FINUPA-315563 format. One record per residue: residue in three letters; x, y, z of N, C-alpha, C in turn. Coordinates in steps of 0.1 Angstrom, whole numbers, plus 5000, padded with zeros to 4 digits. Example, Ala and Ser with C-alpha at 12.3 -4.5 7.8 and 13.67 -1.06 7.14 Angstrom:
  code   n_u   n_v   n_w  ca_u  ca_v  ca_w   c_u   c_v   c_w
   ala  5132  4943  5078  5123  4955  5078  5132  4967  5078
   ser  5128  4978  5071  5137  4989  5071  5129  5000  5079
***
This chain:
  code   n_u   n_v   n_w  ca_u  ca_v  ca_w   c_u   c_v   c_w
   met  8082  7779  8728  8082  7795  8719  8072  7790  8710
   asn  8062  7798  8707  8056  7799  8695  8059  7800  8683
   arg  8055  7791  8669  8056  7801  8659  8061  7814  8655
   lys  8050  7822  8660  8055  7837  8653  8068  7843  8661
   thr  8069  7839  8674  8085  7842  8684  8093  7835  8676
   lys  8093  7820  8670  8106  7816  8664  8106  7823  8651
   gly  8098  7827  8641  8100  7835  8633  8108  7847  8632
   ile  8102  7858  8642  8111  7871  8649  8123  7868  8649
   val  8125  7859  8659  8141  7852  8667  8149  7851  8655
   leu  8145  7842  8645  8149  7839  8631  8155  7851  8622
   ala  8145  7860  8623  8145  7871  8613  8157  7879  8620
   val  8156  7880  8631  8167  7889  8638  8182  7884  8639
   ala  8182  7872  8640  8195  7864  8639  8197  7869  8626
   thr  8189  7865  8613  8196  7870  8600  8200  7885  8597
   val  8193  7890  8602  8201  7906  8600  8211  7910  8607
   gly  8211  7904  8618  8226  7906  8626  8236  7898  8622
   ala  8236  7889  8619  8249  7882  8613  8250  7885  8593
   ile  8241  7891  8590  8244  7896  8579  8249  7912  8582
   gly  8245  7919  8589  8254  7932  8596  8265  7928  8600
   ala  8269  7919  8605  8284  7915  8606  8289  7911  8599
   gly  8286  7900  8591  8292  7899  8580  8298  7915  8565
   thr  8291  7922  8568  8289  7932  8562  8300  7943  8570
   gly  8302  7941  8581  8311  7952  8590  8328  7944  8588
   ile  8326  7929  8584  8337  7922  8588  8343  7925  8569
   ala  8339  7925  8559  8336  7929  8546  8345  7941  8551
   val  8337  7952  8553  8345  7966  8551  8358  7970  8561
   gly  8352  7963  8571  8369  7963  8578  8382  7957  8573
   ala  8376  7945  8566  8389  7941  8554  8391  7946  8543
   gly  8386  7958  8539  8386  7961  8526  8399  7968  8525
   gly  8411  7965  8531  8423  7970  8529  8423  7986  8531
   asp  8437  7990  8525  8442  8005  8526  8437  8012  8514
   asp  8426  8010  8511  8421  8023  8500  8415  8032  8506
   ala  8418  8040  8515  8410  8050  8525  8407  8059  8508
   asp  8416  8066  8502  8411  8072  8491  8396  8068  8483
   asp  8394  8057  8483  8379  8055  8478  8366  8063  8484
   ala  8371  8061  8501  8359  8067  8510  8357  8079  8505
   glu  8370  8087  8504  8371  8102  8503  8357  8105  8497
   thr  8351  8117  8503  8338  8124  8498  8340  8138  8492
   pro  8342  8142  8483  8343  8156  8479  8334  8162  8481
   ile  8338  8176  8485  8330  8188  8487  8322  8194  8473
   thr  8308  8196  8478  8299  8200  8465  8296  8213  8466
   gly  8284  8215  8458  8278  8229  8456  8282  8245  8463
   ala  8276  8245  8470  8276  8258  8477  8292  8261  8482
   ala  8289  8247  8491  8301  8244  8501  8314  8241  8493
   leu  8315  8235  8480  8328  8236  8472  8330  8251  8471
   asp  8321  8262  8464  8328  8273  8460  8332  8279  8475
   arg  8329  8281  8487  8334  8287  8501  8347  8277  8504
   ala  8349  8268  8502  8360  8260  8508  8371  8263  8499
   glu  8368  8263  8483  8379  8266  8470  8383  8280  8477
   ala  8375  8290  8477  8376  8304  8478  8385  8307  8495
   ala  8384  8300  8503  8389  8297  8515  8408  8294  8513
   ala  8405  8284  8507  8417  8280  8508  8429  8287  8496
   leu  8420  8292  8487  8431  8297  8477  8437  8310  8482
   glu  8427  8319  8492  8430  8330  8498  8444  8329  8508
   his  8439  8315  8515  8452  8313  8521  8464  8310  8511
   thr  8465  8301  8507  8479  8303  8498  8483  8311  8490
   gly  8472  8320  8488  8478  8329  8474  8476  8329  8458
   glu  8476  8317  8456  8475  8314  8442  8473  8297  8441
   gly  8473  8295  8427  8473  8277  8428  8459  8276  8425
   glu  8459  8260  8420  8446  8255  8413  8443  8245  8424
   val  8427  8241  8429  8418  8234  8436  8421  8218  8428
   thr  8428  8209  8432  8431  8198  8425  8420  8190  8432
   glu  8417  8192  8446  8411  8179  8452  8406  8180  8464
   thr  8393  8177  8468  8388  8180  8478  8380  8170  8489
   glu  8375  8173  8500  8373  8163  8512  8365  8167  8519
   val  8355  8164  8522  8343  8167  8532  8346  8151  8543
   gly  8351  8160  8559  8351  8150  8568  8366  8141  8567
   asp  8372  8151  8565  8387  8147  8564  8395  8143  8582
   glu  8402  8135  8582  8406  8131  8595  8413  8140  8603
   glu  8420  8152  8596  8422  8164  8602  8414  8177  8606
   ser  8401  8176  8600  8396  8187  8598  8383  8181  8593
   tyr  8374  8194  8590  8360  8189  8584  8358  8190  8571
   tyr  8367  8201  8562  8369  8202  8549  8383  8202  8548
   glu  8389  8194  8536  8402  8196  8532  8403  8199  8518
   val  8411  8212  8512  8412  8212  8500  8428  8213  8497
   glu  8431  8206  8484  8443  8200  8479  8444  8216  8470
   val  8455  8223  8466  8458  8230  8460  8469  8228  8451
   thr  8474  8230  8441  8486  8226  8437  8491  8242  8432
   leu  8505  8245  8440  8510  8256  8431  8516  8259  8416
   pro  8516  8268  8413  8524  8269  8401  8539  8261  8399
   ser  8542  8261  8410  8552  8255  8411  8551  8239  8409
   gly  8543  8232  8413  8541  8222  8411  8537  8213  8427
   asp  8540  8226  8436  8541  8220  8454  8527  8219  8452
   glu  8522  8213  8462  8508  8210  8465  8507  8213  8483
   thr  8495  8220  8486  8493  8221  8496  8480  8219  8500
   asp  8478  8215  8514  8467  8210  8519  8462  8215  8531
   val  8448  8226  8527  8445  8234  8533  8433  8227  8542
   gln  8434  8229  8555  8421  8223  8565  8411  8236  8570
   leu  8405  8230  8567  8392  8242  8573  8380  8232  8582
   asp  8374  8245  8590  8365  8244  8602  8349  8244  8592
   arg  8338  8238  8598  8327  8237  8593  8327  8252  8587
   gly  8328  8265  8596  8325  8278  8590  8337  8281  8581
   phe  8344  8273  8571  8351  8275  8565  8365  8284  8568
   thr  8369  8284  8580  8383  8288  8583  8390  8277  8584
   val  8403  8286  8580  8417  8278  8577  8421  8271  8596
   val  8421  8260  8595  8430  8258  8610  8439  8253  8609
   ser  8446  8248  8596  8457  8245  8596  8464  8242  8578
   ser  8475  8241  8574  8481  8238  8564  8493  8228  8564
   glu  8493  8222  8550  8508  8217  8551  8509  8215  8537
   ser  8527  8220  8533  8530  8217  8523  8535  8208  8515
   asp  8538  8200  8508  8544  8188  8499  8556  8194  8491
   ala  8564  8198  8493  8575  8199  8486  8577  8187  8476
   lys  8580  8195  8459  8581  8182  8454  8601  8180  8457
   asp  8603  8165  8453  8617  8164  8460  8628  8170  8446
   gly  8639  8173  8451  8646  8182  8443  8649  8196  8439
   asp  8635  8202  8443  8636  8217  8442  8643  8224  8452
***
């Protein structure tokens, strides 16, 4: 192997080792899935909030997420009762499902 080829092989091996180390570090990051959530922004946020509030009929949007594991958008709405409803939306801002988390003791 000539000197230039050895340099290229070494560079590729180094980049591969760094990439593998990064993947291991990310994979071993624990259960902090909430830290990885990406909030909805801009015009999409306005449309998602409107669709979720239309679905629930009332409440306040307290959290949003793009790329939720259940749908494209997720909008959390806190109702006046304190109950929370997660509204799942597709890319067109159509409700695909929702789930309410009633407070214990109500």
